[in-house]
N, C-alpha and C positions, 0 to 999 in steps of 0.2 A: 353413297351417303357417307357423307364427311371423308371423301375420297375412295371408299369401299365400293367395290362392285356387289351387288346385292343379287344373290343367287334366287332363281322361283320358288326355291322352298323357304326361303327367309319372309315368310308371311310378316311377322310382326313387325320387324324394320321396315319392310315395303308400306306397310300400313302407316307407320309412323311417318315415312316421309311423304306419303301422300296427304296424310293429315296436316303436317306442316306447312305444306303449300296450300292447301284449301283453306286453311286459316287465316294465312296473310291474304287471299285472294277475297276470301269474304269479310274480314274485319278490316282490311287495309283500303287505301285509295291508290287508283292508277295515277301514276304521275307522268308516265311517257307512253306513247303508242305511235308508232310509224313503221310503215312496211313490213307490218307483221311481228315486229319486235315490240313487246309489253313488258314495263315495269311497274311492279305494284309494290307498295310499302304500307307496313302497319306501326311504324314508329320504332320497332326493334328489329324487324326481319323484312327481308325484301325477297320478291319473287319475280324472275325474269325469264320471259318465252320467248324463243327463237325459232323461227321457222328452219327446218332442214330442207335441203334439196330434195330429198327423197320422200315419197309418200308411203303411207301405211299400205298393208295387203287390201284394204278396201278402196285405196286411191284417194285417201282424205290427207290433208296435209298433217304431217308427223312433227309437232313442234319438241323442241328441247326444252326443258325447265330446270332452272337453277334457282335453289331458295337458300337464303344464309341469313347470318346476325349480321349487325352492324351497329356501331356505336356512334357518339355524336360527333366524331371525329372522322367522318366521312371524306376521304381523299380520292384523287385521280386513281393511284394506284387500286382501288377496289374494282374499278370498272375495267381496269386492263387486266387483272387476276380473273375476274369472272369471264370475261372474253376468251382468255387462253385456255381456261378450264373447260369451257362449252366447247370449244374448238377439239380440244384434247378428248373430251368425252365421246363427241360426235364421231370422231376418227376411231376411237376404241370399239364404238358399236357399228361400225361400217356406214356411217353416215357422213354426211357434209354440210356446212354452213357457208353461205356466200359471203365473201370479205365485206361486201357493204353492211349485212346485217350484224357481222360482228363489230365493225366501226359503230353502228347504231347502239349496238350493246353498251361499248365504252362509253358513248355520249351521253346515253340515258342516264348514267350515274352523276352527270353533272346537275341533274334535276334532283336527285336523291342528295346530294352536297347542299344544294341551296335550300331544300326543304328543310334538311338537318341543322342547318346554319339559322334559319328562321325559327324554328323550334326552340333553338339555344337561346336565342334572342328573346323571344316571347316568355319563356321560363325565367329569365334574369328580369325581365320587366316585372314580372307578377311578383318574383320575390323583394325586389326593390320595393313595389308599392305596398305590399305587406309590412316591409319593415318601416317603411314611412308612416303607415297607418298606425302601427305600434308605437311609434316615436311620438306621433301627435297625440295619441290616447295618454301615453305617460306624461306628456308634458301638460295636457289639458288636467289631468288627475294632480299634478304636481302643482299648479297653479290654483287648483281649488281646495288645497289643504289635505287631500285623502290620501296622500302618500307620507304624510308627517306622522309621528309617532306621537 
């Protein structure tokens, strides 16, 4: 978590990490899914899930999940950083991620960048519309003599 490896005894921070991820997945929307790579975002945070080559002891798929914050200026460096971090983490815990899954991880952040840009544009349009309505109201009040002393 935030670059720290959590020990099995660190129950509070482990629970915090799980809560962060589940919060994004529950409240957010999945914006990318392909070949087992999934990217979900909630407007402030993202959660990306990438399958590892290895399976767990029960033979099930053992994905590796990364959750993080982002701001309105999402760029290509975020996807690269996440992919590099996921690969490094997988190696530290004795797992591996296929190169094509790392590539999809990087590419999935293009969708986050587009969604973030769309959100910024919508926010600017809403702000402009409110300003225009207020100006129109002020003009209307002024022409009716309500703003004169």
